[in-house]
C-alpha positions as CSV (number, residue, x, y, z in Angstrom):
1,M,-40.8,-157.8,94.6
2,K,-43.6,-160.4,94.2
3,R,-44.5,-159.8,97.8
4,I,-44.9,-156.1,97.2
5,L,-47.1,-156.6,94.2
6,K,-49.2,-159.4,95.9
7,N,-49.7,-157.5,99.1
8,N,-50.3,-154.1,97.5
9,P,-53.0,-153.9,94.8
10,I,-52.6,-150.1,94.5
11,V,-49.1,-150.7,93.0
12,V,-50.6,-153.2,90.4
13,I,-53.4,-150.8,89.5
14,S,-50.9,-147.9,89.2
15,I,-48.7,-149.9,86.8
16,L,-51.8,-150.9,84.8
17,L,-53.0,-147.3,84.5
18,L,-49.6,-146.1,83.6
19,S,-49.4,-148.7,80.8
20,I,-52.8,-147.7,79.4
21,A,-51.9,-144.0,79.6
22,T,-48.6,-144.7,77.7
23,V,-50.4,-146.6,74.9
24,I,-53.1,-143.8,74.5
25,T,-50.4,-141.1,74.4
26,Y,-48.4,-143.0,71.9
27,S,-51.4,-143.6,69.6
28,R,-52.5,-139.9,69.8
29,N,-48.9,-138.7,68.9
30,I,-48.9,-141.0,65.9
31,E,-52.3,-139.7,64.8
32,A,-51.2,-136.0,65.3
33,L,-48.0,-136.7,63.2
34,N,-50.1,-138.2,60.4
35,N,-52.6,-135.3,60.5
36,A,-49.7,-132.8,60.4
37,N,-48.5,-134.3,57.2
38,K,-52.0,-134.1,55.6
39,G,-53.0,-131.2,53.4
40,F,-56.0,-129.0,53.9
41,F,-58.1,-126.3,52.2
42,S,-60.5,-124.1,54.0
43,G,-62.4,-120.9,53.0
44,K,-65.7,-119.1,52.9
45,I,-67.6,-119.4,49.6
46,N,-71.0,-118.3,48.2
47,F,-72.5,-118.8,44.8
48,G,-74.8,-116.0,43.5
49,D,-77.6,-115.6,46.0
50,S,-76.6,-118.6,48.2
51,Y,-75.5,-117.9,51.8
52,K,-71.8,-117.8,52.6
53,H,-70.5,-121.1,54.1
54,V,-67.3,-122.9,54.7
55,I,-65.7,-125.1,52.0
56,Y,-63.3,-127.6,53.4
57,S,-61.2,-130.5,52.1
58,D,-58.2,-132.4,53.5
59,K,-57.5,-133.7,50.0
60,V,-55.6,-130.9,48.1
61,E,-54.1,-131.9,44.7
62,V,-51.1,-129.7,43.7
63,K,-49.2,-130.4,40.6
64,K,-46.1,-128.7,39.1
65,G,-45.6,-128.8,35.3
66,T,-44.6,-126.9,32.2
67,E,-47.0,-125.4,29.7
68,R,-46.3,-122.9,26.9
69,G,-42.7,-122.9,28.0
70,L,-43.6,-121.7,31.5
71,K,-43.5,-123.5,34.8
72,T,-47.1,-124.0,36.1
73,L,-48.6,-124.8,39.4
74,S,-52.1,-126.2,39.6
75,I,-54.2,-126.4,42.8
76,A,-57.5,-128.4,42.8
77,I,-59.8,-129.3,45.7
78,I,-63.3,-130.8,45.9
79,D,-65.4,-130.5,49.1
80,E,-66.8,-134.1,49.4
81,K,-69.8,-132.9,51.4
82,T,-71.0,-130.3,49.0
83,S,-69.3,-131.3,45.7
84,E,-68.1,-127.7,45.4
85,S,-64.7,-127.3,43.8
86,V,-61.9,-124.8,43.4
87,F,-59.3,-124.9,40.6
88,V,-56.3,-122.6,40.1
89,K,-53.6,-122.7,37.6
90,L,-50.7,-120.2,37.9
91,Y,-48.1,-119.6,35.2
92,D,-44.4,-118.7,35.7
93,V,-44.2,-119.7,39.4
94,Q,-40.6,-119.8,40.4
95,E,-40.8,-119.1,44.1
96,K,-43.2,-118.0,46.9
97,G,-45.0,-114.7,46.4
98,T,-48.3,-113.1,45.4
99,F,-49.9,-114.1,42.1
100,F,-52.9,-112.4,40.6
101,I,-55.7,-114.0,38.6
102,P,-56.0,-113.4,35.6
103,G,-52.8,-111.4,36.0
104,E,-50.7,-109.3,33.7
105,G,-48.4,-112.0,32.3
106,K,-48.1,-113.1,28.7
107,V,-50.3,-116.1,29.7
108,Q,-53.2,-115.4,32.1
109,N,-53.6,-117.3,35.3
110,I,-56.8,-119.3,35.8
111,G,-59.2,-119.3,38.7
112,N,-62.5,-121.3,38.7
113,L,-65.1,-122.0,41.3
114,I,-67.5,-124.9,40.5
115,K,-70.8,-125.1,42.3
116,D,-71.3,-128.9,41.8
117,V,-68.6,-130.9,40.2
118,N,-71.1,-133.7,39.5
119,R,-72.9,-131.4,37.1
120,F,-69.8,-130.6,35.1
121,R,-71.7,-130.3,31.8
122,E,-73.8,-127.3,32.9
123,L,-72.3,-124.0,31.9
124,N,-73.9,-122.0,34.7
125,N,-72.2,-124.3,37.2
126,F,-68.7,-122.8,36.4
127,Y,-67.7,-119.4,37.8
128,Q,-64.6,-118.0,36.1
129,T,-62.6,-114.9,36.6
130,T,-62.6,-114.2,32.9
131,L,-66.4,-114.1,32.4
132,S,-68.5,-110.9,32.6
133,N,-71.1,-110.2,35.3
134,D,-74.8,-109.6,34.5
135,E,-74.0,-105.9,33.7
136,G,-71.4,-106.9,31.1
137,L,-68.4,-106.0,33.3
138,K,-65.4,-108.3,33.5
139,N,-65.0,-108.0,37.3
140,G,-63.6,-111.4,38.0
141,V,-60.3,-111.4,40.0
142,G,-58.3,-113.5,42.3
143,R,-55.1,-113.5,44.3
144,V,-52.9,-116.4,45.5
145,N,-50.4,-115.6,48.2
146,I,-47.9,-118.4,48.4
147,T,-46.2,-118.2,51.8
148,K,-44.2,-121.4,51.6
149,L,-43.0,-123.2,48.4
150,T,-40.5,-126.1,48.4
151,D,-40.0,-129.0,46.1
152,S,-42.4,-131.0,48.2
153,E,-44.7,-128.6,50.0
154,I,-46.8,-125.5,49.5
155,E,-48.8,-123.2,51.8
156,G,-50.8,-120.1,51.1
157,E,-53.9,-118.0,51.0
158,L,-56.4,-117.5,48.2
159,I,-59.4,-115.4,47.1
160,I,-61.4,-115.6,43.9
161,I,-64.4,-113.7,42.5
162,G,-65.8,-115.2,39.3
163,N,-68.9,-115.1,37.2
164,N,-70.9,-117.8,35.3
165,S,-72.2,-117.5,31.8
166,D,-75.5,-116.0,33.1
167,G,-73.5,-113.2,34.9
168,K,-74.1,-114.5,38.4
169,Q,-71.2,-114.1,40.8
170,A,-69.4,-116.5,43.2
171,Q,-66.9,-115.5,45.8
172,L,-64.2,-117.4,47.7
173,E,-62.6,-115.5,50.5
174,S,-60.3,-116.2,53.5
175,A,-59.1,-119.4,52.0
176,R,-56.0,-121.1,53.3
177,F,-54.3,-124.2,52.0
178,K,-51.4,-126.5,52.7
179,A,-50.4,-129.5,50.6
180,K,-47.7,-131.9,49.5
181,I,-46.6,-131.5,45.9
């Protein structure tokens, strides 16, 4: 065996390349497995007269709780690049399905878009589904379609149209999310 390796450098190079390829493949598979377990949030958003752009975060915070005697589900994200934020609280969530904001239940669901979470004290920075537009119409709406809901994971789609206290409108569309609970 030593003679084959010593007299044939192609075999040595082949073994070395095979070892390197194995290590690279293993590290990529570990990285892919870690990314598969990560959550994400992605959608198109615009605030008033701003252009529509993508909001993205791989840090999605989802919490289950109880409030007013009803099971609640809260979803919160912050895009670290733009400081834009989305917050949703749904009441009486028992299983996957479609939930409307504000909804028709005895307690209204919440859907908020925040232009800059760092300027949280400015009222015009918050766009809510419950506020009127500049014509005085309450046209804020939202819909959360939960396609997967287990004790440990959630997936779904989301849209929100909200207004700020000046009546300017913000829209979130084509949003998709996945997260651990």
